[in-house]
N, C-alpha and C positions, 0 to 999 in steps of 0.2 A: 114578667120580663122587667129587667132594669130600665129605668129611664134616665137616671143620673146617679153619680156617686159623689159624696162630700167627705172631706177629711178635716179632722182637727190638724193643727199645724205642728207645734212643738211636741215631740214624742210620738208622733203618728206618721205624718208625711215626711218631716225632716228632723234630723238630729242636730239640734242647736246647742246641746249641752257643752260641746267642746269650746265654743266661743264664749258662752256664759262663764265657764270655768276660768278662762283666761282673764276676762274683764273683771270678774268679782275679785280675783286675787290681786289684780293690778290696783284696784281701788282699796282693798284691805292693806296692801303694802304701803300705799301712799299715805294712809292714816295710821300706820304703825301697828296694824293688827296682824296676827299670824294667819297663814293661808288655811284654806279649807280643802278637803280632799275632793277629787273628781267625783267619787261615788256619792258624796254628800250633796254636791251640786246637782248631779243627775237625778237624785231622788227628790229634789226640791223644785227644780226648774219648771215643772208643769204647773206649779202654783204661782208663778210669776215673779217679777222683780221685787215685790214687797217681801215675799217669803225668802228670797235670796238675801235681802238686806237683813232680815231677822236672823237668818242662818249665820251670816258673816260677822255682823256687828253685835249680835245679842240684844238688839233693840226691837221693841214692838211699836206698831203704829201709835202715834200720840206721844211717844217718848221724845225727850229733848234730843235733837240731832237726827232723828229718824228720817224726816223729809229731806234733809240736806244729803245724807248718805244715799238715800234712794235716788235722788237726782244725779248724784255723782255716778252711780252705777248705770243709770239710764243713758247719761251722756257718753260714758265709756262704751256701752254696748252699741250705741248709735254709730260709733266709729269703727265697730268690728262686727258687722252683722252677718257676714257670709264668708269669713276667711276659712274657717274649718267646718262650717255647717254643710251637711250633705243630705241627700235623700237617703232614707232607710233602704236597706236591701229589699228588693221586690217592688219598690214603688215606681221606679222608672219603667219597668216592664208593665206594671199595672196601668200607668197613665197611657203608655203607648197602646196597650190593648184597648182601653176605653176609647181612645181617639180613633183607632182603626175600625172600631165597631160603631162609630157615630154616636157614642155616648158622652155627654158632657160631664165634666167634673169640676169641683170647686173646693174652696176652703172656708170653713166656719170656725173661727178661733176667738179666744178671749185676749189675744195679743193685739195691742193697739195698731192701728193702720200705719202709723209712721215707721213701725218696724216690720210689719208683715209684708207690705208691698216691696220694700227694698230687698228683703230676704228672698221672696219669690222671684223678683227680677234678677237678682244675682245668680240664681240657679236656672234662669231661662224659662221660668214657669208662669210668670205673671200674665203674659199674653195668651197662654194656653188655657187658663182657668176661666170658666164661664161666670163664676161668681167668687168674690173674695169678701167675706162678711166679717167685720171686726166689731169690737164694742162701740166704736165711733158711729156705727151705722144702725144701731138698735137701741131701744129703750131698756131692754132687759137682756142681761148676759145669760149664757148657759148656766144652769140646766133649763132655763126658759127656752121654748122652741122658736122664739121669734126669728133668730138668725137663720136657723135651718129652713124655716118656711120662706124667708126672703130669698135664700139661695135656690130653693126649689122653684120659686116663681121666676127667678132670673133664668133658670134653665128650661122654663116652660114644662116642668115635670110635676107629676102627681106625687106628693110626698110618700104615699103608700108604696110607690114603686121606686123609691130612692133608698140608697144605703148610706149610712153614716158610720165612719170608722173613727174611734177615739181611744185614748189611753188613760182616761180618767172616768170615774163613776159619773161625774156630771155630764160627760159626753154621752154616755149611754142613756142617762135620764133625759137629756135634751132630745136625742134621737127618738126615744119612745114617746116623749111628749109631743113630738111632731108626727107621730104615727109612721116613722120610717123603720126600715130594717136596720139593725145595729150590729156592729162587730167590735169586740174588744181587741185593741192592739196591745197585747201583753208584753210585746217586745219594747214598749215605750217606757216612759218615766213613771213606772208604777212604784209607789212607796213600799218599802219592805213590810210595813204593817198592814198593807192592803191585801185583799184576796180577790183578784180580778175574776177568778172563776165563779165567785159568788155574785158578781154583778148580773143584772137581768138582761144581758145581751142575747141576741139571737144566734150569734156566731162568736167564736173565740179563735184568735190568731196568735199562735205561739211565736211565729216568726213572720217578718214582713214578706218573706218568700211564699207564705201560704195564701196571700191575697189573690194572686192571679187565678188560682184554681177556684176560689170562692166566687170570684166575679164570673167566671165561665159557668159555674153551676147555677148561679142566680139568674143568668141570662138565658137559661133554657126555657123555651116556650112549652110549658107543661099544660 
């Protein structure tokens, strides 16, 4: 029986790529650089603002100007956190089902707290989540299990009876390291070079709409 469900944020619970696409191209235009495509942003955003800075400016961490461009991007994103950001299909239904069945849910993400909480608040989700664990709250990021174990403790749940859903290999590794059941969100920000079916997840979600059925099946008392 399920005791709690936890989600990665970007590319799993919510689609933040549209806002990142706008702000990255705003910053690129301000510095005289050509725009990047939406598909390029979508394929990169799961790896964070540093990866987007590399994508847009062709700079690597440690290069002259990298930190300045990164800060420009973060500042611009901070002004546009939830304009076009939306829940993925199937997520609203899944959250409602969890709550109606008395099952807590939360978020464990590598996205900093200063962005995560406003995004969730803008979508009306912050007060509904039993746990929101960001890099600010742990000593080790995913794939280390620390964040997931903290979330399970906040939900008063046994990790063995928890599900973690994510769109990156590190999410699946973190879930397995925490002894949780895992599900790959293949509808998320999976890089074209990745093969999510090869990840060692317990379940595979081609579409967000597939999650409610999985939740119901996992909640059967066999």
